[in-house]
C-alpha positions in Angstrom: -3.4 -9.6 -7.8 -3.1 -6.5 -9.9 0.0 -5.6 -11.8 1.5 -3.5 -14.5 3.8 -4.9 -17.2 5.6 -3.7 -20.3 8.8 -3.8 -22.1 11.3 -1.7 -24.0 12.8 -3.4 -27.0 16.0 -2.6 -28.9 15.9 -1.0 -32.3 16.6 -4.4 -33.8 13.6 -6.0 -32.1 11.0 -3.5 -33.1 10.1 -5.5 -36.2 8.8 -8.3 -34.0 6.1 -6.2 -32.4 2.6 -6.4 -33.8 0.2 -3.6 -34.3 -1.8 -4.5 -31.2 1.2 -4.0 -29.0 2.0 -7.7 -28.6 5.3 -9.3 -29.5 5.5 -12.3 -31.9 6.9 -15.3 -30.1 7.6 -18.3 -32.2 4.8 -17.4 -34.5 2.3 -16.7 -31.7 1.1 -13.5 -30.1 2.3 -12.9 -26.6 0.3 -10.8 -24.1 -0.6 -11.0 -20.4 -3.7 -13.0 -19.4 -6.6 -10.8 -18.3 -4.9 -7.5 -19.4 -6.0 -4.2 -20.9 -3.6 -2.5 -23.3 -2.7 1.0 -22.2 -0.5 1.8 -25.2 0.9 -0.3 -28.0 4.1 -0.7 -30.0 7.0 -0.3 -30.1 7.1 -0.4 -26.3 3.7 -1.7 -25.1 2.2 -1.4 -21.6 -0.6 -3.4 -20.0 -2.6 -3.2 -16.8 -3.5 -6.7 -15.6 -6.1 -7.7 -13.1 -9.2 -6.1 -11.6 -8.2 -2.5 -11.7 -11.0 0.0 -11.0 -11.7 2.5 -13.7 -10.5 5.4 -11.5 -7.3 3.6 -10.7 -6.0 3.7 -14.3 -5.3 7.0 -16.1 -3.3 7.7 -19.2 -2.6 11.3 -20.3 -1.1 12.0 -23.8 0.8 15.0 -24.9 1.3 13.5 -28.4 1.9 10.0 -29.9 5.4 9.9 -28.5 4.9 11.5 -25.1 2.5 10.0 -22.5 2.1 9.2 -18.9 0.2 6.3 -17.2 -0.6 6.4 -13.5 -2.0 3.3 -11.8 -3.4 3.4 -8.3 -4.7 6.2 -6.1 -3.2 9.5 -7.2 -4.3 13.0 -6.1 -3.0 14.7 -9.2 -5.5 16.2 -11.7 -5.1 15.4 -15.4 -3.7 18.9 -15.9 -1.1 18.2 -13.2 -0.2 14.9 -14.8 0.2 16.7 -18.2 2.5 19.3 -16.6 4.5 16.5 -14.9 4.8 14.8 -18.3 6.3 17.9 -19.9 8.8 18.2 -17.0 9.8 14.6 -17.2 10.7 15.0 -20.9 13.9 16.6 -19.8 14.8 13.6 -17.6 13.5 14.9 -14.2 11.9 12.1 -12.0 11.3 13.2 -8.4 8.3 15.4 -9.2 6.5 12.3 -10.4 6.6 10.9 -6.9 5.3 14.0 -5.0 1.6 13.7 -5.6 -0.6 12.5 -2.7 -1.7 8.9 -2.8 -0.2 5.5 -3.6 0.5 4.9 -7.2 3.0 3.8 -9.9 3.8 6.3 -12.7 5.2 5.3 -16.1 6.4 8.0 -18.5 7.2 7.5 -22.2 9.1 10.2 -23.9 10.1 9.0 -27.3 12.1 5.7 -26.8 12.8 6.6 -23.2 10.6 5.0 -20.6 10.7 5.9 -16.9 9.0 3.7 -14.2 9.0 5.2 -10.7 9.1 3.1 -7.6 8.0 4.4 -4.2 10.1 5.4 -1.2 8.9 2.6 1.1 8.9 -0.3 -1.3 5.1 -1.1 -1.1 4.8 -0.5 -4.8 8.0 -2.1 -6.2 9.2 -2.3 -9.8 10.9 -5.4 -11.2 12.9 -5.9 -14.5 14.6 -8.6 -16.4 16.5 -8.8 -19.8 14.2 -10.2 -22.5 14.2 -10.4 -26.3 17.2 -8.2 -26.6 15.6 -5.4 -24.5 14.1 -5.2 -21.0 10.7 -6.3 -19.6 9.4 -4.6 -16.5 6.5 -5.1 -14.2 5.1 -4.3 -10.7 5.2 -8.0 -9.9 8.1 -10.5 -10.2 6.2 -13.7 -11.0 5.0 -12.6 -14.4 8.5 -11.7 -15.4 9.7 -15.1 -14.1 7.0 -16.7 -16.3 8.1 -14.6 -19.3 11.8 -15.7 -19.2 11.2 -19.1 -17.7 13.3 -18.3 -14.6 14.5 -20.8 -12.1 14.5 -20.2 -8.3 17.4 -18.1 -6.9 18.5 -20.2 -3.9 21.1 -17.7 -2.8 18.3 -15.1 -2.4 16.2 -17.5 -0.5 19.1 -18.2 1.8 19.7 -14.5 2.4 16.0 -14.0 3.0 16.3 -16.3 6.0 19.8 -15.4 7.1 19.7 -11.6 6.9 16.3 -10.3 5.8 16.9 -6.8 7.2 20.3 -6.3 5.4 20.0 -4.8 2.0 23.6 -5.9 1.2 22.5 -9.5 1.6 19.3 -9.2 -0.5 20.9 -6.8 -3.0 18.4 -6.2 -5.9 17.6 -9.9 -6.4 14.2 -11.7 -6.1 13.3 -15.3 -5.5 13.5 -15.8 -9.4 16.9 -16.0 -11.0 17.5 -13.1 -13.3 14.5 -11.0 -12.2 15.7 -7.9 -10.4 14.1 -5.3 -8.1 14.4 -1.5 -8.3 15.4 -0.3 -4.8 13.0 2.0 -2.9 13.6 5.6 -3.8 14.7 4.8 -7.3 13.3 4.7 -10.9 13.9 2.4 -13.8 15.0 4.3 -16.9 14.9 2.5 -20.2 16.4 3.8 -23.4 15.7 1.6 -26.4 15.9 -1.5 -24.3 19.0 -0.4 -22.3 18.3 0.0 -18.6 19.5 2.3 -15.9 18.6 2.6 -12.2 18.4 6.2 -11.1 17.9 7.4 -7.5 15.6 10.4 -7.0 15.8 10.9 -3.2 18.7 12.3 -1.2 20.2 10.0 1.5 21.4 11.3 4.8 25.2 11.4 4.9 27.8 11.4 7.6 29.8 14.1 5.7 27.0 16.6 5.6 24.9 17.2 8.7 21.3 18.2 8.0 20.2 21.5 9.5 18.2 21.1 12.7 14.4 20.8 12.0 11.8 22.6 14.0 9.8 19.9 15.9 6.5 21.8 15.7 6.8 22.4 12.0 7.8 18.9 11.3 4.8 17.5 13.2 2.6 19.9 11.3 4.0 18.6 8.0 3.2 15.0 9.1 -0.4 16.1 9.9 -0.8 17.9 6.6 0.6 14.9 4.6 -1.7 12.4 6.5 -4.8 14.5 6.1 -4.1 14.9 2.4 -3.4 11.2 2.0 -6.8 10.4 3.6 -8.6 13.1 1.7 -7.2 11.9 -1.6 -8.8 8.5 -1.0 -12.1 10.0 0.2 -12.4 12.2 -2.9 -11.6 9.5 -5.4 -14.6 8.4 -7.5 -16.5 5.9 -5.5 -16.5 2.5 -7.2 -19.0 0.0 -5.7 -19.0 -3.2 -7.8 -21.7 -5.8 -7.4 -23.8 -4.0 -4.9 -26.2 -7.0 -4.9 -24.4 -10.2 -5.7 -27.6 -12.2 -6.4 -30.7 -13.5 -4.6 -30.3 -15.8 -1.6 -33.4 -16.7 0.3 -33.7 -15.0 3.7 -30.7 -12.6 3.2 -30.5 -8.9 2.5 -27.8 -7.4 0.2 -25.2 -6.9 3.0 -25.7 -10.5 4.2 -25.4 -11.8 0.7 -22.1 -9.9 0.2 -20.7 -11.2 3.4 -21.7 -14.8 2.5 -19.7 -14.5 -0.7 -16.7 -12.9 1.0 -17.4 -9.4 -0.4 -16.9 -6.2 1.6 -19.5 -3.6 2.5 -19.6 -0.7 0.0 -18.0 2.5 1.3 -15.0 3.5 3.5 -13.9 1.7 6.6 -10.9 1.5 8.9 -9.3 -0.6 11.5 -9.9 0.5 15.1 -7.6 -2.0 16.7 -3.9 -2.7 16.5 -2.5 0.5 17.9 -2.9 4.3 17.7 -2.0 4.6 14.0 -5.0 2.8 12.7 -7.2 4.7 15.1 -5.7 8.0 13.9 -6.7 7.2 10.3 -10.2 6.1 11.3 -10.7 9.4 13.2 -9.2 11.5 10.4 -11.4 9.7 7.8 -14.5 10.1 9.8 -13.9 13.8 10.6 -13.1 15.0 7.0 -15.9 16.4 4.9 -17.5 14.1 2.4 -19.1 10.7 2.5 -16.7 8.5 4.4 -19.0 5.6 5.3 -21.3 3.1 3.7 -24.1 3.8 1.3 -27.6 4.3 2.5 -30.0 1.4 2.3 -27.6 -1.5 2.1 -28.4 -3.3 5.3 -25.7 -2.2 7.8 -27.6 0.6 9.6 -24.5 2.7 9.3 -25.9 5.3 7.0 -23.1 7.7 6.0 -20.8 6.6 8.8 -17.4 5.2 8.6 -17.2 1.4 9.3 -14.7 1.0 12.2 -13.6 -2.6 12.7 -12.1 -4.0 15.9 -10.7 -7.5 16.1 -11.5 -9.3 19.4 -9.3 -12.3 19.7 -11.0 -14.5 22.2 -8.1 -17.0 22.1 -5.7 -14.4 23.6 -6.3 -12.8 27.0 -5.5 -9.2 27.9 -7.4 -7.4 25.1 -10.1 -5.9 27.3 -8.5 -2.5 27.6 -7.9 -2.2 23.9 -11.5 -3.1 23.1 -12.7 -0.6 25.7 -10.7 2.2 24.1 -11.9 1.2 20.6 -15.5 1.4 21.8 -14.9 4.8 23.2 -13.4 6.1 20.0 -16.2 4.7 17.9 -18.9 6.4 20.0 -18.9 9.4 17.6 -21.8 10.0 15.3 -19.8 9.4 12.1 -18.5 6.0 13.0 -20.3 2.6 13.0 -18.4 0.1 15.2 -18.2 -3.6 14.3 -16.4 -6.1 16.5 -15.1 -9.2 14.7 -14.8 -12.1 17.1 -11.8 -14.4 16.5 -11.1 -17.8 18.0 -8.8 -20.7 17.5 -9.6 -20.7 13.7 -8.1 -17.3 13.4 -4.8 -17.9 15.3 -1.5 -17.8 13.4 -0.8 -21.0 11.6 -4.4 -22.1 11.9 -4.9 -22.1 8.1 -2.0 -23.2 6.0 -3.9 -23.1 2.7 -4.0 -19.9 0.6 -3.3 -18.3 -2.7 0.2 -18.0 -4.2 1.7 -14.6 -3.6 4.2 -12.9 -5.8 7.0 -13.4 -3.2 7.3 -15.1 0.2 6.8 -13.2 3.4 6.4 -14.0 7.1 2.8 -12.7 7.1 1.7 -15.8 5.2 1.1 -17.5 8.5 -1.2 -14.7 9.5 -3.3 -14.5 6.3 -6.4 -16.2 7.7 -6.3 -14.0 10.8 -6.3 -10.8 8.7 -8.8 -12.1 6.2 -11.4 -12.6 9.0 -10.9 -9.0 10.0 -10.9 -7.6 6.5 -14.0 -9.5 5.3 -16.0 -7.4 7.8 -14.5 -4.2 6.5 -15.5 -1.9 3.7 -14.7 -1.9 0.0 -12.0 0.8 0.8 -10.3 0.0 4.1 -7.7 2.1 5.9 -4.9 0.4 7.9 -2.2 1.8 10.1 0.6 -0.4 8.6 3.9 1.3 8.4 3.4 3.9 11.1 5.9 2.2 13.5 8.5 2.1 10.8 8.2 5.7 9.6 7.6 7.4 13.0 9.5 5.4 15.6 13.2 5.7 16.2 15.2 2.7 15.3 17.7 2.1 18.2 20.5 2.7 15.8 19.4 6.3 15.6 21.1 6.8 19.0 24.4 6.5 17.1 23.3 9.2 14.7 22.7 11.5 17.7 26.3 10.9 18.8 27.6 11.6 15.3 25.8 15.0 15.6 27.2 15.6 19.1 23.7 15.6 20.6 24.4 13.5 23.7 21.9 15.1 25.9 19.0 13.8 23.8 20.1 10.2 24.8 19.2 10.8 28.5 15.4 10.1 28.4 15.4 7.0 26.1 18.3 5.5 28.0 16.6 6.3 31.3 13.5 4.6 30.1 15.5 1.4 29.2 17.1 1.5 32.6 13.7 1.6 34.3 12.5 -1.3 32.2 15.6 -3.4 33.1 16.0 -2.2 36.7 19.8 -2.1 36.3 22.0 0.9 37.0 24.5 -0.5 34.4 22.1 0.1 31.4 23.1 3.7 30.6 26.8 2.8 30.3 26.0 -0.3 28.2 23.7 1.5 25.8 26.0 4.5 25.5 29.0 2.3 24.8 27.2 0.3 22.1 25.9 3.5 20.4 29.4 5.0 20.5 30.9 1.9 19.0 28.3 1.9 16.1 28.9 5.6 15.5 32.7 4.9 15.0 32.2 1.7 13.0 32.4 2.0 9.2 29.7 0.4 7.1 32.2 -2.0 5.6 33.3 -3.3 9.0 29.7 -3.8 10.0 29.2 -6.2 7.0 32.4 -8.0 7.7 31.3 -8.6 11.4 28.0 -10.0 10.2 29.7 -12.3 7.7 31.9 -13.6 10.5 29.0 -14.2 12.8 27.1 -16.2 10.2 30.2 -18.2 9.3 30.8 -19.1 13.0 27.1 -19.5 13.8 27.1 -16.9 16.6 23.5 -16.0 17.2 23.3 -15.4 20.9 22.1 -11.9 21.7 21.2 -10.1 25.0 17.7 -10.8 26.3 14.8 -8.4 27.2 14.0 -4.9 26.0 17.5 -3.6 26.7 19.0 -6.6 25.0 17.0 -6.0 21.8 18.1 -2.4 21.8 21.8 -3.4 22.2 21.5 -6.0 19.5 20.0 -3.4 17.1 22.9 -1.1 17.7 24.8 -2.5 14.7 25.0 -2.0 11.0 23.7 -5.5 10.3 22.6 -8.5 12.3 21.5 -12.1 11.6 17.9 -12.8 10.9 15.8 -14.7 13.5 15.7 -17.8 11.3 19.5 -17.9 10.7 20.1 -20.2 13.7 18.2 -23.0 11.9 20.0 -22.8 8.5 22.6 -25.3 7.4 26.3 -24.4 7.6 26.4 -24.5 3.8 23.6 -21.9 3.4 25.1 -19.6 6.1 28.6 -19.9 4.4 27.1 -18.9 1.1 25.5 -15.8 2.6 28.6 -15.0 4.5 30.8 -15.0 1.3 28.2 -12.8 -0.4 28.3 -10.3 2.4 32.1 -10.3 2.4 32.1 -9.5 -1.4 29.6 -6.7 -0.9 31.8 -5.3 1.9 34.7 -5.3 -0.5 32.7 -3.4 -3.1 31.1 -0.9 -0.7 34.2 0.9 0.5 33.9 2.8 3.8 30.4 4.0 3.1 29.0 7.5 4.1 25.5 6.7 5.4 24.3 7.3 8.9 23.8 4.0 10.7 20.4 4.9 12.2 19.0 6.3 9.0 20.3 3.2 7.1 18.7 0.7 9.5 15.4 2.6 9.5 15.2 2.6 5.7 15.9 -1.1 5.6 13.3 -1.9 8.3 10.7 0.1 6.3 11.5 -1.7 3.1 11.2 -5.0 4.9 7.8 -4.2 6.4 6.5 -2.8 3.1 7.5 -5.9 1.2 5.7 -8.1 3.8 2.6 -5.9 3.7 2.4 -6.4 0.0 2.5 -10.2 0.6 -0.2 -9.9 3.2 -2.4 -7.9 0.8 -2.2 -10.7 -1.7 -2.6 -13.6 0.8 -5.5 -12.1 2.6 -7.2 -10.4 -0.4 -10.9 -10.0 -0.2 -12.7 -9.7 -3.5 -13.5 -6.1 -4.5 -11.7 -4.6 -1.6 -8.8 -2.1 -1.5 -6.5 -1.7 1.4 -5.1 1.7 2.0 -1.9 2.3 4.0 -1.4 6.1 4.0 1.7 5.9 6.2 3.5 4.3 3.3 2.6 7.1 0.8 5.6 9.0 -0.5 4.6 12.3 0.9 3.9 10.9 4.3 7.2 9.0 4.3 9.0 12.2 3.4 7.3 14.2 6.1 8.1 11.6 8.7 11.8 11.5 7.7 12.0 15.2 8.4 11.1 14.6 12.0 14.1 15.5 14.2 15.9 12.4 15.6 15.9 14.1 19.0 12.1 14.0 18.9 11.9 10.4 17.6 14.0 8.8 20.3 11.9 10.1 23.2 9.7 7.4 24.9 6.1 7.4 23.6 7.1 9.6 20.6 4.8 7.9 18.1 1.7 8.3 20.3 2.6 11.9 21.0 3.1 12.7 17.3 -0.2 11.1 16.4 -2.0 12.8 19.2 -0.6 16.1 17.9 -1.8 15.2 14.4 -5.4 14.6 15.7 -5.4 17.7 17.8 -4.4 19.7 14.7 -7.3 18.1 12.8 -9.7 19.0 15.6 -9.9 15.6 17.5 -9.1 16.1 21.2 -11.3 13.8 23.2 -9.1 10.6 23.2 -9.8 7.9 25.8 -7.4 7.3 28.6 -4.6 4.9 27.7 -4.8 5.7 24.0 -1.5 5.0 22.3 -0.5 2.1 24.6 1.6 -0.6 22.8 0.1 -4.1 22.3 3.1 -6.3 21.5 2.4 -8.9 24.2 -0.9 -10.0 22.6 0.8 -10.6 19.2 3.4 -12.9 20.8 0.8 -14.7 22.8 -1.3 -15.3 19.7 1.7 -16.7 17.8 2.6 -19.1 20.6 -1.0 -20.3 20.9 -1.2 -20.8 17.2 2.0 -22.9 17.3 0.5 -25.1 20.0 -2.7 -25.8 18.1 -1.0 -26.3 14.7 1.8 -28.5 16.1 0.7 -31.7 14.1 0.1 -29.9 10.7 3.5 -28.1 11.1 5.3 -31.4 11.8 3.7 -32.8 8.7 4.7 -29.8 6.7 8.4 -30.3 7.7 8.4 -34.1 7.3 9.9 -33.7 3.9 10.3 -30.0 3.4 11.4 -28.4 0.1 13.7 -26.1 2.1 15.7 -29.2 3.0 15.8 -30.4 -0.6 17.2 -27.0 -1.5 19.9 -27.4 1.1 18.8 -24.5 3.3 17.7 -26.4 6.5 17.7 -29.8 8.0 14.2 -31.1 8.5 14.8 -32.7 12.0 16.3 -29.4 13.3 13.2 -27.4 12.3 10.8 -30.1 13.6 12.6 -30.0 16.9 12.4 -26.2 17.1 8.7 -26.2 16.3 8.1 -28.8 19.1 10.2 -26.7 21.6 8.3 -23.4 20.7 4.9 -25.1 21.0 6.0 -26.4 24.5 6.8 -22.8 25.5 10.6 -22.6 25.1 12.0 -19.1 24.5 12.8 -19.2 20.8 12.5 -16.4 18.2 8.9 -16.8 17.0 9.4 -14.5 14.1 12.2 -16.8 12.8 9.8 -19.8 12.8 7.3 -17.7 11.0 10.0 -17.0 8.3 10.7 -20.7 7.9 7.1 -21.8 7.8 6.1 -19.0 5.4 8.9 -19.8 2.9 8.1 -23.5 2.9 4.4 -22.7 2.3 5.3 -20.4 -0.5 7.5 -22.9 -2.2 4.9 -25.6 -2.1 2.3 -23.2 -3.6 4.7 -22.1 -6.3 5.5 -25.7 -7.3 1.9 -26.8 -7.2 1.0 -24.0 -9.6 -0.4 -24.7 -13.0 -0.6 -22.2 -15.9 1.2 -19.0 -16.7 0.6 -15.3 -16.6 1.0 -15.1 -20.4 -1.1 -16.0 -23.4 0.4 -17.2 -26.6 3.5 -18.7 -25.1 4.9 -22.1 -26.2 3.3 -25.1 -24.5 4.4 -25.1 -20.9 2.5 -25.3 -17.7 4.7 -22.9 -15.7 8.0 -21.1 -15.8 9.4 -22.4 -12.5 10.8 -25.9 -12.1 8.4 -28.7 -11.3 10.5 -29.7 -8.3 13.5 -28.7 -6.2 16.4 -31.0 -6.6 19.1 -31.4 -4.0 21.9 -28.9 -4.8 25.5 -28.4 -4.1 26.6 -25.0 -2.8 27.8 -22.5 -5.3 30.8 -21.9 -3.1 34.2 -22.9 -4.0 35.5 -25.9 -2.1 37.9 -23.8 -0.1 35.4 -21.1 1.0 
């Protein structure tokens, strides 16, 4: 795991900072383990982990004004210098407009600005410490620094309402460690902190001018092409080309045997049209997209395109056939990774400790098998669904804008899928109710549902759309929480509703931003859980400029059936790629659910053992027998929310890994093995007795 960490001290605390940029702590020098100092006192900054040389840049104007950029950033040093001078006056947004995926930190005198991204894939965390504020791009190091305990209210909200920002607020699993919301920056002035938003939010009061669909799609194409080009033009870093002699193996085989990726650029060619779009864009742009010559793959200068063939799940033949047709070009080298029972979800419950919990922990082994066959720089299509698709709640936004005619095609598609003539009236009625419901009322309704344990929702595709036509809804794991945990989250939501007022956001835009933040956070967990040594995963759809371009797409275009595939097809046509195979862009949700159910069946016994004495039960969040019963029922084929079970299993795995951890992220701390408690004691709810 790679992270950035620093702090801003108060004027009174400056005397405790040493000349090397480390703070004296009980007579010892405190600094992160495995770090490189980017700048020193009085407000030091470190980069921690295996950052590549081209991923860390620091540009100085003078001793008091400097900017650090960590990650893939398309700005030149001169552009960074100009951005630094502009930021001296307090401007922030321009620091987030360069192509790529990066974290920017600006120091102007005693003012420090740390910019988060729009999606939440590169978050910023902060906590009070030593009279000032410590910040980092990971939460666990800050928890180590302040010896934070677990925040059980956050864990309860993570299960009860994971897609509701009002439930999660700015908290993390660690008590006292806070998260900067997406689209915001952390501004520190001599230790005092402020959270500043840099991106406008769509409002009910001011309707945005209608966007031209063709220009909006062209902007998405330009942003995607620039995002891919930025990564192709970055200095190529190929560590450990030959990891050492092994009898009978060439360099490529030796790297594979040690879990190291092939040098060069690669991309997924399975999983939907988004990953295929990135593969074709990367292969078609000028430059050297593929592996280096002479390293045993036979790919030459071609891009390494990886398709995952899950033999344990039927119905993947059409997808494999389309992937083979796409990879037939001269600039792609196709590799098919065969997966079996050992790569199903839940097959491997061991893994590294991640910064935060996430449902993708149960999929880590599955993704690691695919990524191990990829290149040192690997493109993925994660985030495309969240930034391009229309959340069902956007139908309410169309009603707010009096664009009823644009509801005809999406509602007709739902009616065909359900086969009922009553669907249009039901969907239109639900969208109209949402358009007329204030945000505060939406939170109060959710609080009431949690308190009364009302989790039944309509079934099928139409049912999912109807359930999504709300400001907030219970998470899929909420039905298995204890009444005490649900009551705690319910009271929290009621308090947030009282503070929020009526609210002026558009419901569809609000729900879409929340879904994007949820996906980006889980992708970050997946990157850490499935990490392959010396490999970098690139998700251009989560870059700031791509997210901005996608947000400018007209809602009337988004809500049309097949809109995402049509937009990506237009992007490829604009880039000169026209010969797509028949069926390209077809969704593949069914195989994902089938794999999850097959994994539950095969891992039935280990999962029963995992929840024999679960830590979640010790924390008062679930009852062990209830979860064991649900796991047995799901393995037997009962229609239960599989994503809710993934939430429960992942959180239990994360807690066990956290409490089994030894050591700390810091050197020079007092004698302690870790900053989190050695066990979870049974707890009483924080609620008042009459709540």
